[in-house]
C-alpha positions as CSV (number, residue, x, y, z in Angstrom):
1,M,100.7,-37.6,-22.6
2,K,100.3,-35.0,-19.9
3,K,96.5,-35.7,-19.7
4,T,97.3,-39.4,-19.4
5,L,99.6,-38.8,-16.4
6,I,97.0,-36.5,-14.7
7,V,94.3,-39.2,-15.1
8,L,96.7,-41.9,-13.9
9,A,97.7,-39.8,-10.9
10,G,94.0,-39.2,-10.1
11,V,93.2,-42.9,-10.3
12,L,96.1,-43.8,-8.1
13,L,95.1,-41.1,-5.6
14,L,91.5,-42.4,-5.5
15,A,92.7,-46.0,-5.2
16,G,94.9,-45.0,-2.2
17,C,91.9,-43.3,-0.5
18,A,89.4,-46.1,-1.2
19,P,88.5,-48.3,1.7
20,N,90.5,-51.5,1.8
21,R,88.2,-54.5,2.3
22,E,91.0,-56.9,3.4
23,K,92.4,-54.4,5.9
24,Q,89.0,-53.9,7.4
25,L,88.3,-57.6,7.6
26,K,91.6,-58.2,9.3
27,A,90.9,-55.4,11.8
28,I,87.5,-56.8,12.6
29,E,88.9,-60.3,13.0
30,E,91.7,-59.1,15.3
31,H,89.3,-57.1,17.4
32,E,86.8,-59.9,17.7
33,Q,89.6,-62.3,18.9
34,A,90.8,-59.7,21.4
35,L,87.4,-59.2,22.8
36,S,86.5,-62.9,22.9
37,S,89.7,-63.6,24.9
38,L,88.6,-61.2,27.7
39,D,86.5,-62.6,30.5
40,I,85.2,-59.2,31.4
41,I,85.1,-56.2,29.1
42,S,85.9,-53.3,31.3
43,D,86.3,-50.6,28.6
44,D,83.3,-49.3,26.6
45,G,85.9,-48.0,24.2
46,D,86.7,-51.5,23.1
47,L,83.1,-52.2,22.3
48,D,82.7,-48.8,20.7
49,A,85.7,-49.6,18.5
50,M,84.2,-53.0,17.5
51,L,80.8,-51.4,16.7
52,S,82.5,-48.8,14.7
53,L,84.4,-51.4,12.7
54,Y,81.2,-53.3,11.9
55,R,79.3,-50.2,10.9
56,T,82.2,-48.8,8.8
57,F,82.6,-52.1,6.9
58,A,78.9,-52.1,6.1
59,A,79.0,-48.5,5.0
60,D,82.1,-48.9,2.9
61,F,81.0,-52.2,1.3
62,P,77.2,-52.2,1.4
63,D,77.0,-54.8,-1.4
64,D,79.3,-57.2,0.3
65,S,77.6,-60.4,1.7
66,L,79.3,-59.6,5.1
67,A,77.7,-56.2,5.4
68,P,74.4,-57.5,6.9
69,V,76.3,-60.1,9.0
70,Y,78.4,-57.3,10.6
71,L,75.3,-55.1,11.2
72,Q,73.6,-58.0,12.9
73,R,76.7,-58.6,15.0
74,A,76.8,-54.9,15.9
75,A,73.1,-55.1,17.0
76,D,73.8,-58.2,19.1
77,V,76.7,-56.4,20.8
78,S,74.6,-53.3,21.3
79,I,71.9,-55.4,23.1
80,S,74.4,-57.0,25.4
81,V,75.6,-53.6,26.6
82,G,72.2,-52.1,27.0
83,R,72.0,-50.1,23.8
84,Q,68.6,-51.4,22.7
85,E,67.6,-48.4,20.6
86,Q,70.9,-48.6,18.6
87,A,70.4,-52.3,18.2
88,V,66.9,-51.8,16.8
89,A,68.1,-49.2,14.4
90,L,70.9,-51.5,13.1
91,L,68.4,-54.4,12.8
92,D,66.0,-52.2,10.9
93,S,68.8,-51.4,8.5
94,V,69.5,-55.0,7.8
95,I,65.7,-55.7,7.4
96,D,65.2,-52.8,5.0
97,L,68.5,-52.9,3.0
98,Y,69.1,-56.7,2.8
99,P,65.7,-58.4,2.3
100,G,67.5,-61.5,0.9
101,F,69.8,-61.8,3.9
102,E,70.0,-65.5,5.0
103,D,69.4,-64.8,8.7
104,L,66.6,-62.2,8.4
105,G,64.6,-64.3,10.8
106,G,67.4,-63.9,13.4
107,C,67.2,-60.2,12.9
108,W,63.5,-60.2,13.7
109,F,64.2,-62.3,16.8
110,L,66.9,-60.0,18.0
111,K,64.7,-57.0,17.3
112,G,62.1,-58.6,19.6
113,Y,64.7,-59.4,22.2
114,A,66.0,-55.8,22.1
115,Y,62.5,-54.4,22.7
116,E,61.9,-57.0,25.4
117,T,65.1,-56.2,27.3
118,A,64.2,-52.5,27.0
119,G,60.8,-53.2,28.6
120,Q,58.9,-52.3,25.5
121,Y,56.7,-55.3,25.5
122,D,54.2,-54.2,22.8
123,Q,57.0,-53.7,20.3
124,A,58.6,-56.9,21.4
125,R,55.4,-58.9,20.9
126,E,55.0,-57.4,17.4
127,A,58.5,-58.3,16.4
128,Y,58.3,-61.8,17.9
129,T,54.9,-62.4,16.3
130,Y,56.2,-61.4,13.0
131,F,59.2,-63.7,13.5
132,V,57.3,-66.8,14.4
133,E,54.7,-66.2,11.6
134,N,57.2,-65.6,8.9
135,Y,60.1,-67.8,10.0
136,P,58.3,-70.8,11.5
137,D,61.2,-73.2,10.8
138,H,63.9,-71.0,12.4
139,S,65.6,-72.8,15.3
140,L,64.3,-70.2,17.8
141,A,60.7,-70.1,16.5
142,N,59.3,-72.9,18.6
143,D,60.7,-71.6,21.9
144,T,59.6,-68.1,21.0
145,R,56.1,-69.3,20.2
146,K,55.9,-71.0,23.6
147,T,57.2,-68.0,25.6
148,L,55.2,-65.3,23.8
149,P,52.2,-65.5,26.1
150,Y,54.4,-64.8,29.1
151,L,56.1,-61.8,27.6
152,G,56.5,-59.0,30.2
153,M,55.5,-61.2,33.2
154,S,57.6,-61.4,36.3
155,P,58.8,-65.0,37.1
156,E,56.1,-65.2,39.8
157,E,53.3,-64.2,37.3
158,M,54.7,-66.6,34.8
159,L,54.6,-69.5,37.3
160,E,51.1,-68.7,38.3
161,A,49.9,-68.6,34.6
162,I,51.6,-71.9,33.9
163,L,50.1,-73.5,37.0
164,R,46.6,-72.2,36.0
165,E,47.0,-73.6,32.5
166,N,48.0,-77.0,33.9
167,E,44.9,-77.1,36.2
168,Q,42.6,-76.7,33.2
């Protein structure tokens, strides 16, 4: 009887310490709503908290279908605030850990975009090329294919290249 009580107490203790999926989902939803209602996000702390919620959920529930979704969202937010290296690392996690993720193509596109906005055009070209070759039916593939030749060009250079192409 004493052993049973000790085991039961241990199970209850572990259950109390285990991450609670529903609480985390609710916190993420509330934070997303709060951030989306703001016109301008003035506090990096809000974004850091959102990023932390996404990463914590994925770490606590790596087998959950929402884990890659939240990592992709974290990457998207990271890109929007200029944290391209962090975004690429998050996207690489999704690509490596979730090869069956339904929007893996979107991850490759975002990876290219993160590199592009960081001015790393060779890496961006690699990611975009992989994206259009492996996800040709993705909604962004056609536009990406058309803009790839102009990657890294200034608007003036791009206009000149387009005009040259039209002359031929």
